[in-house]
N, C-alpha and C positions, 0 to 999 in steps of 0.2 A: 837619363835611364838608358840602359842599353836596349836595343830591339830584340824581341824574342824571335826565333827562327820560326818560320811558318812552314808546318807539316806538308809534306808532298802529298799529291792526290793518292797514290797507292797506299801511304800510311793511313790517311784518313778512311779510306775504303776498308782496310783491314780492321781498324778500331770499330768502325760501324758494324762490320760483320760480327766481331766479337760480342759487342753489345746486344746485337739481335738474337744470337745464340743463346745468351744468358737469359734474355727475356722468354725465349721459347721454352728453355728447360724449366724456368720457373713456372711458366703457364701450364705445362704439361703436369708438373708435380702438383700443383693446386687442383688440377682438374681430374687427376688419376684417382680411382676409387681406393679407399683404405682396405687393408688386408684384414679380413674377419678373424677374430679369436676362435680356436678350435675347442672341442670338448663340450660336455653337456653344461647348461646353464651358464652361457658366457657372461651374463649379468651379474653372476654370483662369484666370478673368478677372484675378486679382490679378497674373498673370505677363505678361499681354499687353504688348508693347512693351519687354520687357527684352532685354538682348543674349544671344544664343545662344552659349554657349561650347562646347557638345559635343552631338552627336547619336548615338544608340547604339540598339541592338536587344536584347531580352531575349526568351528563349524558344527553342524548337527552330528552328534554321536549316536550311531546306531550300532557300532561295534565297541565292545569294553575297551577302555584305554589300555588295560594291561595286555589284551590280546594284540593290540596294535604295536605296543612297545616291544613284545616279544619277537616280532618279525623284523625289526629294524636292525640294520647294520649301523646306522648313525646313533651313537649312543653318548650320554653325557659322561664326563669324567667322574670317577666315583672311588670310593675306598673299599678295600677288601683285605682285612688282616685276619688269618685264620678262620675264613669264613663269615666274619663279622663285619658290618658296614662302618668300620671305623679305621682311621689312620693313626698309627702309633708313631710319633716322631717323623711323619712323612713316609714311613715304611707301608707299603701295601696300596699306594695310591696308583689308580690306573687312569692315565691321561688318554684321552680319545680326541683325535683332530678331524677336521671336516675334510671329507673326500667327496668330490662332485659326482664322481662315478658311482659310489655308493648311495649317494643322495638320489640319483637317477633310479637305481635299483629299488631303493625304498619306496619310491613312488608307485613303481609297478607292483611291489609287494602288498602295499596298503590297497590298491585296487584289486588284487587276487583275494585278499582277506574279505573284502566286501562282497566279492562273488561267492566266497565260501559261505556267506551269511545270506545270499539270495539277492544282493544289490548289484545290478548291472548298469555300466555307464557311469561309474564313480569317477569324478574329476578331483585330482589332487595337486595343489599348487604349494611348492615350498617357498618359504621366505626365511631370510637370514639377516640378523642385526647384530651390531657390536654391542657387547655388554662390558668391555673392558679393552685393555691395550692390545692384547692377543687372545681375546675370547669372544665367542659368538653365542647366540642363542637361536635355535632352529625351530621353526614352527611350520606344520603341515596344515594348510587350509583344505578341509575335506568337504566336498559337496556330494553326499551319497546319490548314487543313482536310483532308479526305480526298483521296487521290490518286485521281483518276478516269481509267480507262483506256477506250480505244476498243474497243468490243465488235464493231462492224460498220461497214463503210465502203463506200457505194454511189455509183457515178457513173452517171447515166442521161441520155438525150438526145443522146449523142454517137455513136450507132450509125451506122456507114457513114463516119464521119469520123475519130474517134479510138477506139480499141479500149480498153475499160475495163481489160483486163488489162495493157495497156501505160502507161496513165495514172496508175492507182492506185499503183503501186510508186514513181512519181516524185513524189508528193504529200508535203508536210512532215508529214502525219499518217499513221500506220500501224496496223494492227490489232494490238491488245495494248500499244500504247505509250500514253504520257500524252496525255490529251485537252487540248492546250494551246490556249488562246483564240487567240493569234495564229496558230498553225499552222492552226486551223480557218478563219480568215479568209483566210490566205494560200493555202490549197489551192483556194479558189474562184478567186482571182486566177491561180493556175497553170493551172487548167482553161481559163479564159477566154483566157489568154495563148497556149495551144496551139490554141485555136480561132481566134483572131485571126491567128496565123502560118499557118493553114491557108486563109486568105482569107475568113473569115467576120466582117467588120468590124463587124457589128451584134449580135454574139452577147452573150448574158447568161447568168449562171449564179446560180441560186437556191439557197441553202443552208439547211439545216434540221438540228436535232439533237434527240434525246430524251434527257434525263439522268435516270439512276436513282440517286437519292442513297442508296438503301439497298443496292444491290448495287455502288454506286460504278463504273457503267459508263456509257458514252455510245454512242448509235447515231446515225451520222452519214449523210446523204444529200445528194447534190448533183444538181440537175436543171438541165441545160443547154438553152438555147433558142438554137440556132445562127443562125437567120435565113438569108438567101440568101448564096450565094457571090458575092462582090463583085470586079469586074474594073475596072480603070482605063480611063476613056473618053477622057480627055485630061489633059495636063500643062501647067499655066499657070505661066509664069516671070515674076516681077515683079522689077524693080530691077537687072538685069545690063546696065547701059549701056556701061561701057568693056570689061567682060569679054566681052560679046556673049551673046545668048541660045543661040546654036549651041554655044559652048564650054560653057556651063552645062548645056545638055542632055546633053553627051557625058559629063559627070561623074556623071550620074544612073544608077542601077542599075535604074530602073524605066521602062517604055515603055507607051504606049496598048495595050491588050489584055491586059496582064499581070494575073495575081491580085494583089490588093491584099495586101502582107505588111508588118507593121511593121519587120521587120528590113531590108527593102529601103529603106524610108523613111529609117531611121537610117543605114544606109550611104551613101545618096545625100547626106544631110546632111554626114556626115564627109567624104566625097569633095570637097565644096564648100570645106570648110575647109582642104583642101590647098592652095588658092590663098591667097597672102599678101594679094592685093588684096581678099579676102572678109573683111569685118569682122563680119558677122553672116549667118547663113544658117538657114533653117528650111524643112523639107520635111514637109508635113502635109496632112491632108485639107482641102479648101476648105470654107469655110461654106456653108450652105444657099442663100445669095444668089448664089453662084458655080457652084453645081452646074449643069452643062449638061443633065443628064438628071434627071427626077423618079424614074426607075426606081431602086429600092434596090438593084438588082443591079450598078449601075455607079456610079463615084465619080470625081470631078475631084481631082487632086492639085495643091496650090498650092505653088509654090517662091518663096520671098521671099529676096532678096539684098540686103545693104547693103554698098556697097564702101567700102574705105578709100582715102586719097589715093593715087594711083598713084606719085608721086615722093616720096622723102625724102632730105634732104641734111643732113649734119651736118659741122661744122668745130669743132676744139678745139685749144688750144695752151696751153703752160705752161712751167714751169722746174723743174729738178731739180738737186741738187748732182752727181749722177752723170750724168744725161742731158743737162745743160746746158738750152739751148733745144729744145723739142720741139713737134711739131705733128702732127695726125692728121686725116684727112678720110674721108667715107664717102658714097657715093651709091648709092640703091637705087631700082631701076625694078620695080614690082611687076606690070607687064604688058608686059614687053619683047617687042616684035614681036607683041603679042597672044596669045591663048591661055592667059593666066595665067602665062606664063614669068616668071621673075625674073632680074634681073642686078644683082649688088652689086659695086661697085668701091670698094676702100679702100686707104689708103696711110697710112703714118706715117713720120716723120723725127725722129731725136734726134741730140744732140751737135752741133747746129747752132752754128757759130762756134767750135768746138773741134776739129773733125775735117776731114780733108781730104775733099772739095775746097772745103768751105765753112768753112776755118779762118780765123778773124778774131782770133785770139789770146786768145779768152776763157778759155783755160785758165790764163792768167797773172793774172787778176783775177776775173771773174765765176764761173768754174768751176775753182777751184784744185785740187780733188780730181783732175782730169785731167791735171795738170801732168807728173806722172812716168809716165804710162801709156803704156807702149811697144806694147802689143797693140791698144788700142781707141782709138788717136788717128786714127780715120777716121770718116766719117759713117755712122751706122746707119740702116737703112731697111727697110721691107717694103711691098711692093706685091702686092695680090691681086685676083683677079676670080673670083666664084663665080656659076655659072649653074645654074638648076634648070628642067628640062623636066617638069612635074607629071604629064603624061599621055603615055604611049608604048604604042601597041598596046592600048589598054583603060584602064580606070580604076584597074587595080591594079598598073600599072608606072610608075615615075618614073625620071629620069635626072639625075645631077648632075655638073657639071665644075668642078673647082677648079684654078687655076693661081696661083703665087706665085713671088717672087724676094725674098730678103732677105739682110741682113747685120747680125748682132747681136754685140755684145761685152759682157763683163763686165770691171769695173775690174781691171787687172793679173791677169786670169785667162785668158780665152780670147776668140778672135775666130772666128765661125762664119759661113761663106758657103755659101749654097745656093739652088737653084732647083728647081722640080718642079711636080707636078700630080697630080691623081687624078681618074679618070673611073669612075663608079660606076652600076650599074643595079640598082634596088631593086623587088622584086616581092612583092606579098602572095599567098603560095602557098596559104594557109588562113587561117581565122580566127585572129587574133592571132599570125599567124606570117609572118615576113618573111625572104627570101633575098636576098643582096646579092651581086653579082659586080663586082669593081673591079680596076683597074690603077693601080698606084702607081709614079710615076717621080720620081726624086730624084738630083741631082748636086750635091756639096757637099764642104768640107773643113773642118777643125777645127784652129786653131793655138792652142797652149797649152803651158804648162811641163808636163814629164812628170809631175811630182807631181800636177797637176791631174787628168790622165787616170786615175792610180790612185786618187785620193782621191774625185773627184766622178763620173767616168764608169766607174770600177772596171775599168779596163784598165791592167795593170800590167807587161806584157811590152814589150820594146823593139820587137818586130815588129809587134805590135798597135797601139802607139802610132804608129809610122812610117806604118802603113796608114791610120789615121784622119787624119793630116795631109796625106795626099795628096788631090787632087781625084778623086773616084771616083763611079761610077754605082751606086745602090742601088735597082734596080727589082723590083718583085715583084707577083705576081697573087693576089688575094685571093677566096676563096669562103667565105661566112659564112651562118648561119642563126640565127635567134632565135625562139623560141616562149614566149610569156608568157601563162600561165594562171592567174596569181596573183589572189587576192581579197584586197582591202585594206579596212580600216576605220581609216584613217590610217596604220596600219602593216599589212603583210601579215599575214593571219590564216589563209590557206589557198591551196591549189593549189601550182603549181610553175612554174619557169622554165628552160628549157634553151637553151644557147648553144654553138655549135661554129664553128671556123674552120680553114681551111687556107691558109697563105701559101707561094707558091712563087717563089723567085728563081732565074732560070735564064738561061743564055746566049742563049736565044731572045728574051729582052726586053733583050739587051745589057747586063746586069747584071754588075757585079764581084763581087757576092755569090753564093753557091751554097748554097742550103738548101731543104728542105721542112718546114714548121713546122706541127705539128697541135696544136690546143688544144680543150679541152672544159670546160664549166662547167655544173653542174647545181644548182639550189637548190629546196628543197621546204618548205612550211609546213603545219602541222597544228595545229588548235585542240584540245588534249586536255581542256580544261574552260573555262568562261567566263572570258575574260581571260588565259588561259594559252596561249601558243603555243610549239609545238616546232619550231625551224627547223634544217634540215641543209643542208650544201653539199659538193660534191665537185668538185675541179678536177684537171685532168690535162692534160699536154702532153708533147710529145716532137719530135725532129727525126729525119727519116727519111733526109735528105741533109745533108751539111755538118757532120757530127759530127766530133769530134777525131780526127785521123788520115787523113782524106780530103782531097781537094783543095779543098774548099769553105771559104768564110769566112763566119762568122756575126757580124754587128755586135753590139756589146754591148747595145744597146737592144732587139735581138730575142731575147736569151737569156731563160731563165725564172729568176725570183727569187721568194723567199717570205720572210715575216716583215714584220710592220708592223701597223698598226691595223685593216686590212681583209684580213688574211691570218693567219698563225700568230702570235697576240699575245704569246706568250712570248718572241718574238724581236723585236729592233729591226729597223727597216726594212731589207730585203734581207739580214737577218743569219742566215738559215737556208741551210745548204748550204756549198759551197766557199768558202773565204775566204783572203785573205793578211793580214799585218799590216804596216802601213806604220810604219817607224821614223822619229821625228823626233829627231836627236841633239841632246844638251844641249851648252852651250858647253864646249869643251875636250875633248869626246869625239872619239876618233880614228875617222873613218868608215871606215877599213880594219881596224878592230879589232873583234873579236867582243865584247870588254869585258864588264866586270862592273858597270858603273855603272848607275844607274837609267835606265830608258828609258821614253819617252813613245810608246806605240804606239797606233795607230788601225787597228781592223779594217775591211776593205773586202771585202764580198761580190763574188765574180766571176761569180756566176750559173752555171747549169748548162744541159745540153741535154735533161734529163729532169726533170719535176716531178709531184708528187702532194701535194695539199693537202686536208684534210677538216676540217669544223667541225660541232659539234653545240651548239646554244644554246637554253636554255629561258628565255623571257620571261615574266614574270609581274607582276601589280600589286603595287605597294609597300603594305605595311600602314599606311602614313600618307602624307599628301599624294598619294593615289591619283589625283587627277585630272591632276597634273602630273609624277608621278614613277613610273617602273617599274624593276624590278630584273631582272637576267639573271645566269645561271650558265652557263658554256661550257666546252668542251674543244676545243681546236685540235690538229691533228696535221698533219705534213707532212715531206716529204723533197725536196731538190734535189740532184741529182747529175749526173755527166757520166762520160766514159770513164776507166777506171783508169789510162790511160797519161797522162793530163794531170798535169804536175808541179806544178800550182798547186791541189791539190785537198786539203782538210782532210777531217775526218770528217763524213760525211753519211748517217747512219743516220736511220730514221723517228723523229720526236720528237713527243711529247705534251705539251701545256702546258695546265693547267687554269686558271681564272680567274673573276671575277665582275665585275659592273659596274652602274652606274646609267644610266637614260635619262631625261633632264629635257626635258620638252616646253616649247618656246619658240616665239615667233612665226616664227622662221627655220627651225624644224625641231628634232628631238630632239638635244640635246647628249649625247654619249656619253662616260662616264668608265669606263675599264676598267683592271683591275688583274689581271696575269697572273703566274704562277709558273712559272719555268724550272728544272726539277730537274737540268738537265745542265750540266757545266762547259764553258767555251769550248773549241772544238776546236783540236787542234793544227794549225799551217799554217806555211807559209814566212814568214820575216821579211825584209822588203825595205827597203832604204835607196836613195835616189837620190843619185848623185855630183853635182858641180857641172856636169858636162857632160851631165847627164840620163840617165845610163845606170844602169839598176837593178842593185843588187848584192845578192845573197841572203846575208844574215848567218847565217841558221839555216834548215835546211830543215824541221825540226820544232820550231818555237818553241811553247812552252807559255805562254799569257798568265797562267796562275794562276787561281785560283778565290777569288772574293769572295762571301760570301753575299748581301749587299745587291744586288749586280748581277744576282742571280737574279729579282728583282722588276721587272717592266716595267710602266709606267704610260702610258696614252694618254688624250688628250682630243681627241675628233673631233666632227664634225657628221654625223648620219645614222646609220643602222644598219649594221652591219659587213657585212651581206649581206642 
C-alpha cells in the first residue's frame, strides 16, 4: 500500500481554523433569538385568509346576540339572491375570509357595545378552529365587566334658559340607571338641541364623568355654554327663478327679526318641497362670507332652491289581446299660473279599432278575444284633470281639485260609465297631524250580468242590482284626520298612529245615497326588548243613517268588510261577517229543485253596517338569517254585523284567529308570509242561484256548507306589514 502524504503544519492549521469557524457559526445560529411574527394575534396567523363558516359567542350574554353580530366585520359566508337568503346555482354566494386586523377591531367593537349597555372592563378573547380544509369557525369568548350605574347627574349653565329639573328627566341617562356610553354622549346632544331650539345658535355643551370602578358608579356632569340669543337679520333666497322669490318667501316659516330656531328652518325646507317644481331645497345658516352683520347676536339665513323643468309630457301606446290598440298621454305643468300650482292633464283610450265609435273590425282579426263581447264592444276611455294649490291662507293649508270622466269594461263581465270629481282642503293642524275636508261627486252606472254583481260586487238582491244598473248620483262630504307619531327603523318600532273619518251622503248634496258613515283606526307600536316589537291595532266603524230599515241606501263599496291579509287573517278576503252562498248548478241539475246532487258553491260576503277589528302581533328577529328574516306571531279578532232584520245575514259573532308568519327583507320591501288558523266552521247562510232571466232564487235559507279541516288554515303572501 502506498504511503499517504502527511499534511504540512500550515495546512493543518488552516483546516482547524475552518472547523472552528463553522462551529462558531452554528453555535451563534442556535443561540440567536427567533424573529417574532408581526400583526395582531400571531398565534392565529395560520388561519388568516381562510373562509369563515360561522361566528359565535361564548360566555355570559348580557347583550343580545343580534346586536353583537351587527357590529362585527368578521362575518360568515352567506347567500343573498334578490334579497333572499338562498343561492341559486351558486349565484349570490358571498364568501367572507378571516382578516386578523378585522378580528382585532371586532374585539374593540364588542367592548364598546358592552359599554353602550353599561358594562365596563369587558374582556374579549377570540378563538379560531378549523372546520374544513380551507374553512374556520370563529368564536368570541366574552366576560362582561361590572355594570356601572349613574350615581349623580348634574346640568349647569342653563340657568334662566332651561330649568335643570325639566331637562334632566328628559335625558337618555337617569340616576340609578346603567351608565351607557352612547346615552352619555346623546345626553349632551339633547341639552344642546334644547338650547338651539331656544335660539342660542352658538351654544356648546361640555361633558365630564368620574368613574368609580370599585363602587361601580359614575358621577356625570354637563356644563352648558349658551352664548348669545341669535335673531334672524335677513333671509337670502337663491335660485327661485320661475317660482319667484316672493312665492318662495311665503313658504318660509321664518322672517327677519325672528328668533333663530332649527325647527323653523326644517319646517321651511319641508314647505318648499311641497312645490313639485322644487327639485332641491336647503334652508340653513349662511356661511361667514354672506353674513351681513359681524354681530354674533344676529344671523343671515340662506335659502337655496334648484328647480325642476316646468313642463313634463309623456305619450305611450301599445297592444293587448283584451284592450286591443291602446294609448295614453300625460302633461304636467309644475308652475301653472305661477305660485307653484300644478295642473296635470291625462287621458287614455283602449279597444281602439274594436269598439264604437272607432270600430274598424279588428275584433275579427287582430283582437279576436273581443269578437263575442256584447258588453264591452265600445271604446274605453278615461280623461282626468288634477289641480293642486299648495298654499292657501298660510303655509299649512293646501287645496286639490280632481275631475274625471271614464268608461271602462271587462271582457264579457261588466261596463262601467261614470263622471265626477273631488274638491279637498288639507291643513296641518299640529305637528304630524293633518285634517282634510272634501266633497266627492260621482254619477255613474254599471251594466253586467246579475251573477257578476253577486260574485264580484257582493250585491245579490234584485233590488240592489237594479239600483246599481241605473245612472245615479253618489255624492258625499268627508271630514278626516290623521295623526302619525310613529318612530321607524326600517319598520315601525314605537309610537302610534290614529285615523278617523266621517262620510255624509245627504240630499243637500243632491245624492241618491243616504248615510252617515263613521270609521276609526288606531295602531300602536312598542319595543319590548331590542329587536322585539309589539304592535296592536283597533278598527271600528258604524253607520248612523242609512242602516237597514230606514229610507237610505248604502252602496256596496261603502259598507264594512273584514277578512284578508291586512285584516282578520284567519278569514279569506271579505269572508268575515254576513255572507250568502252562490250556487253554480251542474249539468242536468234542475234549477228549480232543491236537489241532493253535489253543488259547487261560492261564498260571497255582503258586508255590514257595523264593524270591529282588533289585532295583536309580536315581531321578533329570526334565530337564523337575522339580517333578512324576521318572524311574527299574531292574534286577530273581529266582527262585522248589521241589523237583525236583514234576511241575508249569516252568523256574525266575534271571532279570534291565531297565526304566525315570516317577514323577508327584499329590495322592494318586506315580503310577508302568514299562516292563520280559523277554529270556526263556515257560518250558515242563504243559498242563492240566478235563473236565466237574472232573477235570484233562494234555494235554502239556512244552507250549511259543511266543515273541512284543511279549509281552516288560511295562507297569505303579501308585500309590507299587515299594519
